[in-house]
N, C-alpha and C positions, 0 to 999 in steps of 0.2 A: 253674250253673242247677239249680234244684231239679227232681227227677224225680218228686216226689210226685204221685199221681193222686187226684182226688176220689172218695170212696166212691160207688159206683153209676154211675160214668162210662160213657157210651155211646160214647166215643171209643176207637179201638184204642190199645193200650198203646204201640205204636211210632210213634204219630202225632207229628209234629214240632212240638208245642205246649208252651208253658210251662204250669205249673199254673194260673195265672190265666186264660190263654186257654182251656184245656180246661174249667175251671170254668164260664166264660161259655158256651162251646159246648154243654156238657151241659145247662145251664139253658135255652138256646135250643131245643135239640131237645125237651126236656121240654115247653116251652110250645107248640111246633108240634104235638106229639103230642096235647096237651090240646085244642087248637083243632080238630083233625081228628076227634075221636071223643068220645063221652060216657064219661067215666071213672067206673067204679064203685068206685074206690079211696077210702078214707075221707079226709076232709080232714086236713091236718096238725094234730096235737095240740099241737105246739110251734112258736111263732113267734119268729123271731130279729129283733129290732129293731136295725137298724144306724143309729146316729146319727152324723152327720158334721159336722165344723167345717172349713171350707175357705176359703182366700183366693184360690187360683189354680185350683182344680178337681181337684187330685190326690186329695184325700180323698174327694171325691164319686165319682170314678172307682172307687176301691177299694171304696166303699160299694156301688156297683152290682154289682161283682164278688162281693162278699160275699153279696149277696142271691141272685145267680144260683147261687153255690156252695151256699147253703142249700137252694134249690129242688132242685138236683141231688141232694141228700142226703135228700130227702123231708121237708124242713122248710118251714114258712111263712117268709116274709121280706118286710121292707119297709124302705126307706131314707128317712130324714127328717133335715132339717137340725136341728142342736141347738136353735137358737132357736125352732123350731116345736114344741118339746116342753116342757110345763110339769112342775114337780116332781110334781104329782098324776098326770099321765099316766105319768110315769116309774115311779111307785110301783105302777101297775097292770100294768107289763110284767114278764115272767118272765126273758127272756134278752136282754141288751143288749150290743152290740158297738159301742164308740166308736172312730171313726177321726178324728183331728184333727191339723191342722197347727198351727204356732205362728207368730204374726205379730209382726214387729218384735222388740223385746227382751223376749221371754217373754210376750207378750200373747195373749189368745184371738183367733182369727180373727173377722172381722166378723159371721159368722152364728152365733157361739157365745157372744158376750159377754153377751147377755141371759139365756141359760140359766145361765151361770156365776154371774151376779149372783143369780139366783133360787135357785140351789143352795146359796148361802152364807147365805141367810136363816135366822134362828133358828126360823122356823115351818115349815121344809121337812119333809115327812114322812119317817119312817124307811123304810129300804129292805131290811129283813131278807129279804123274799121275792124279791129280785132277784139274778140271777147275771150277771156282767159280765166283760168284758175290754177292754183299751184298746190301741190301736195309735197311736203318735205318729209324726208326720212332721216333720222338722226339718232343720237345717243345722248341722253341728258348727263352722262358722266363727263362729257366734253363741254368746255365753256362756250364754244361757238356752236351751240345746239342748232341744227337745221339751218346753218348760216347760208348755205348755197340756195336753198329755197327762198329764204327771206330776201336775199339780194335780187334774185330773178323776179320775185313778186313786185318788189319796189321799182325795179328798172322798167318792167313792162307798164306799170302804172305811169311812170314818168314819161314814157313815150306815147301816152294817150290811149292805151288799151283799156277796155272796160272789164272790170272784175265780175265774173259770173257768180262766184262764190268765194267766201273768205278762205284764205290759206289755212290749212291744217298742218301742224308740225307733229309728226309721230315719233315716239320713242322706239326702242328696239322691239317692243311688242306692238308692232304697227298694224296688225291684221284688223282688229275691230274698228279703230278710227278710220283706217283706209277704206273699209267696207262702207261705213256710214257716209264718208265724203264722196265715194264713187257713186253710190245710189242717189245722193242729193244732187250732185252736179249733173249727172247724166239725165236724171228725170227733168231737171230744169231746162237743159238744152233740148230734150225731146219735146217738152211742152211748148217751148218757143218755136220749134220747127214744125209742130203739128204732126210729128211722126206717129205712125199707126201701129207699130209693133214689129216683130221680127221679120214677117214676110216682106215688108216694104224694103228692108235692108238686106235681103238675102243675097243680092248680087254682089255685095261687098265681100262676102266670104267670112271665114273665121280667122281671127288673129291678124288678118291683113299681112302686110309685108313689113318686116323689121329690117332697116338698112344696117343695123349693127352687125349683121352676119357677114359683112363684106370681107372680113379677114379670112374666111374659110371656116375651119374648126367646127363649132357647134352647130351651125346651120339653123335648125328648127328652134322656134321659141319654146319656152318651158311649157306653156299652156297646151301646145300641140304634141308634146312628147309622151310616149308611153311611160307609165310610172309616175305621171304628174300628180296622181292622187295622194302621194306620200308627202307630207308636209311636217312642219314643226309640231303641229297639233296632232297629226296622225302619222308618225314616223313608221318606216318599215323596220321590222325586227330582223336584222341581218346577223347571221352567225359569224363570229370572228374566227376564221379558220387558220390564219397564220399570224404569229406574233414573234418576229425574229429581230434580234439585236444586230444592228449594222456597224455601229462604232466599236472599235477594238478596246481591249483592256488598257487602262491608262489614259483614256480620253477624258477630257473635262466635260464631255457631253454624253448623253445617252440617246442615240438616234435609233428608232425602230422602224422596221418594215412590217406593215399590217395589211392583211387581206380579208375582205368580207365576201361572203357568198350571197349573190343577189337573188338566188332561188327563183321563186315565182313572182317576184315583185313587179316585173315588167319594166323596171328601170333601165333606160337606155341612155348611157352617158357618152360624151365625146371627150377626147383628149383635150385637156385644158379646163374642163369643168371642175367644180369643187363638190365635196361631199360634206354635208352637215352632220355632225355627231351630237346626239342628245345625251349629255353625260349625267352622272350622279355625283354628288359630293362624297368625300371620304367619310365613311361612318365614324372613324376615329376622331375626325375634326368635329363632327356633329356632337359626339359624346362629350368632347372637351367643352364645347360651347354650352351644352345643356348643363354640364357640371358647374361651369362658371356662373350660370344664371340661376342655379339651384332649381332647375325645372325638371319635371317628370316627362321623359321621352315617350311614355306610353299614354300620355294625356290625349284625349280626343279633340281633333280639330276638323270639324265638318266631315266626320266619318272616317278619318284617318288618324294615325298616331302623329304626334308632334314630331317625333324623330324622322318619320317618313317625309313629312312636309319639308323639313329642313334639308333632308338628304336629296330629295327629288325636285322640289319646287323653288327653293330660295337660293339666291346668290350669297354665300357666306365667305367666299374668298376675297372678292373685290368690294370694298365698302362703297356704298352709294353716296352721291353728293348730299342727299337728304340726311343720311345718317351722320355724315361729317358735320353738317350744319347743326343737327340736333345735339351732338356731343359737345360741340363748341359752346353752345348755349347752356348745357347742363354743367359742364366742367370748365369754366373760364380760366382756371389756373392750370389746366393740363398742358402737356407739351404740344399736343395738337392745336389747342387754342392759341398758344404762343406763335406757332408757325403761321396759322391763318391770319393772325393779327398783323403780320409783316406785310401782307398783301402781295406777296411774290408768288405767282402761280408756279414757276419752275421750282422754287424751294419747296412748295407744298407737294408737288408731284414727286420730288426726290424723297421727301419724308414719307409719303404714302407708299412708295414703291416697295413691294414685297410684304407689306403689312396687310393682314386680313381683319375681318370683323372682330375676332377674338382679341387680337392685339389692341385694337382701338378701345374695346370695352375695358380691358385691363388698364390701359392708360388713363381712362376716365375715372377709375377707382370707384368709390362709393356713390359717385354721382351718375354712374352708368344707368341706362334705362332698364326697366324690368322687361321680361319677355313680351308682355302684352304691348309695351311701348316700343319695343324693338321691331317686332314683326312688320308693321306698316312701312318701315324704312329699309327693309330688305327687298331688293329687286328680285324679279323672277329669274330663275336660273336659265341662262341662254344656251342655245346650241352653239357649238364651235365649228367653224368651217375650215376645211383643209383641202389644199390643192390635190387633185387626184394624180397619182404617179403611175398610172397604167393606161393602156389603150384597149378599147373593147375589141379591136381587131386581133390583138395579140393575146388578150386575156378574157375571152368571152365568159360571161356569167360571173365575173369577179371584178372587184374594184380594189385598187391598192392605195395605201396612204404611206407617207414617209413623215414621221413625227418625232420631234425632240421632246423627250420626257422632261418636264420642268421640276427640278428639285433644288432647294436651296435652304439655308438656315444658319443657325449658330448653335452654341452650346445649350441654349435654352429651348429652342423650338426648331423643328424642321417643317418647311412648307412644301406643298406639292401642287403642281398645276392641276386644275379640275379635270379636264378631259384627257390630257396626256397620260396622267398616272391612273386614271380610271381605266383607260385602255391597256396600259402597260401592266398594271398590277391586279386589278380587281375583276376583270372579265376573264372567266375561265375559258379553257379550250372549247371551242364551238358554242360559247356563251353568246347570247343575242344582245345586240346593241341597236338602239333606235337611230336610224339614219334616214336622210332624204337628200335628193339631188339639188344642188345649187348650180344651174347652168351658167356658163360664162361665154356667151355667144361671140364676144369680141376677142377672146383669147384662145386661139386654136391654130393648128398648122395651116400654112397658106393653101388656099383652094387649088392653086396651080402646083402640082407635084414637082414641076421642074424649077420652081422658084427657090433661091437660096434662103437660108434661115440662120440667124445668129441668136443664140440663147445665152443669157447671163443669169446664173442662179447659184450664188454661194450658199453653203449650208443646206438646210432643207428646202431652199429655193430651187434645188435641182428637181424637185418632185414633178412638176408638170413636164419638164423637158425629158425626163425618162420616158414619160408617156408619149411625148412628141416623137422621140426617136423610134420607139417601138411601133408607133403608128406609121411612120414613114417606111420602116422596114417591112411591115406587114402589107402595106398598100403598094409597095414597089415604086414609090416616089423616087425620082432621080435627082432632085434638087440637092445642092451641097448643104451640109450641116456643120455648124461651128458652135462649140460649147465652151463657155468660160465658167469654171467652177473653182471654188475656194473654200477653205476652212482653216483651222488652226494648225494641225500637224498631218502630214501625209501618212505617217505610219498608223495613226489611230482614227483619222477623220475622213479618209477618202472613201466615202460611201459609194457603193455600186461600182467600185473600181473594176472588178472582173467583168461586169456587164459592159461597161464603157470600152474596155479593152477589146472585148469581143465585137462590139459594134464598129470599132475602128478597123479591126481585121477584116470584117465583112464589107467594108466600104460604105457603111451607113453614116458613120461619124467621120467627117473629113478632117476636122481640126478639133483638138482638145487643148485648151490652155488652162493650166491650173495655177492657183496661188495659195500657198500655205503660209499664213501670216507669221507664224511663230517658229518656223524652221530655220530662220536666220536672224541676225542681229537687227536688220532693218525690216520692218513689217511690209509685207507684200500682199496686195489685195487684187480682186478681179479688175478694178479700175486701173491698177498699175499695168496689168497685162494688156488691157485695151490700149493704153497709151503707147506701150512698147510695140504693138502691132498696128499702129495708127494708119500707116499707108495701105496695108492689106485690108484692114477693116473698112476704110473708106472706099476701096475698090469694090468690096462686096456690096456696099450701099449703092454705089453707082450701077452695079450689075443687077439691082432690084431686090436685094436681100431685105427681109423683114427682121426687125430686132425685137426680141422679147426679154422682159426683165421680170424676175420673180424673187420675192424676199422682203426683207425689212424695209419699211417705208421711211422710218425716221432718219436713217443715215445712209444706208447702202444705196437705196434707190436714187437719192439726191446726188450722191457721189458718182454713181454710174452715169447719171444724166449729164453731169458736168464733164465727165471723161468723154462721153459721146459728143458733146458740143466741141470739146477740144479737138477730137479726131476730125470732125467735120470742118472746123475752122482751119486746121492744118492742111487738110486735103484740098480745100477750096481757095485758101489764101485771100479771103475777102472780108475778114473781120467778124466780130461777135454778132452783129445784127444779122448778117447774112447766114451765119450758122444757126441762129434762132429761127429764122425763116425757113431754112432747109429742114430743121427738125419739125417745125409746125406742118410742113408739107408731108413729112413721113407720118405724122399723126393723122392727118386728113385721109391719107391713103391707107390707113390701118396697117402701116408698116413699122410703127413704133408703138408697142402695146405692153402694158405693165399689169402684173398681178401682184400687188404689194399690200402689206398689212402691218 
């Protein structure tokens, strides 16, 4: 853990806080001080613009912390989503810090795509007066690791901007490198500006204004919300009080409704947020792995047993890229090595799909690494994020999740999803689970309760929309609501059917279009229903409807977007380019928002 302290900090040096936590607290104290007295200190002469691109909220959290850290150093600060900044506005800025995740295979996150498109235009202004630095968030299990940050870093340099600090690319455990980068960059800017500490920046306030909240929904940034102290490192231990099967007997899926008691956590969520669950590996899988390695699970590893380390700390389901590379080198005659040698990424992904660390060790045979050689190539066990399926207005003190339990296998082995079966099988009634909030400020019900809303969520993608509907019912919102839902079979997979019927009867859910793909010879999906209702759907768009999509990113989200473009093109009759421009306008207005994974 970094022990760097922000310049001008008002927190004691020996306080048990990380750099990011201390930076936030220092900014908070500065804001309170400013609210309680009239400051005669001059306004900051240097403003740090923190521009973030985020898919799940982590980059926005870091953006809030950067603003608080800037305030603590006597600088001005404001956080803005990348898509809310034009190239002309960028050219007027003096100091820009970009924090961005990477979506999919090297793509910009949803709230950064329009900015990136504009930044590549031949007419974009030069940026010789701009100083900048980039922090990338990514996952080394993907080939295009932190590609969005790399692209933005290179393009800003091409346009003449001056780099304040080298780009840092963070893996999924981003906290430590992000803290070090934050302290180094802000200290350098503060030194250049001659800032004198928190008092000088008090008029800027805490967290500043984040324009990503324009869609309504979440509103406050994570840094300013009650319960923000609960994180991946310090999760809240929430009792699991409801674990109910939603799918019916005979379904190919196992969908569960789970409820957690938030107790005295202070967590305040909004419909559209996500809840991160800190899981444990299946002890049976850990025992199999130990048996294969011939290792003693009771052996001491830094004060804990080896079995506990593998169960709680290490990822043993999904093999890391480092482990794959190591096994190829050790066992060049293995099936894995043969697949890698072809150089076809899609073929490798297909081969790896469903295989865990134990499968790969068995494939390597006698060339497999020892336990000591294996441990460095096992990634840390990550929290899993799930869209919240409840509304705090309708379900105070509780948070609901809708999760598909992952189970698959053959005659030789059965595999289980890490978090889904941890919750389904291994947490007893009222057993505690480590959780923390992952806000999604851009994904929430429209701020205008009279605005219409279209929700597209097949399968467990219905989760946030259940919360949206309960939110609108509890708040008395009068806007029309339209839900597209689909799955395999109506008889077994129509989750929350009774609730949706009740919401229809109460006039909360105005339209419900369902698509059960395997109930007829020709498969029918939600995008099929969208095209069937093209004229009405386009009328809703023209009436100001916001469109929300939740679910699988690899296929569903792309198919739904194409269907939406087809609907727009049919409604306007002006061709593909016009439909693309119309959809881009919806994105800018925060009226086309996705929560995809």
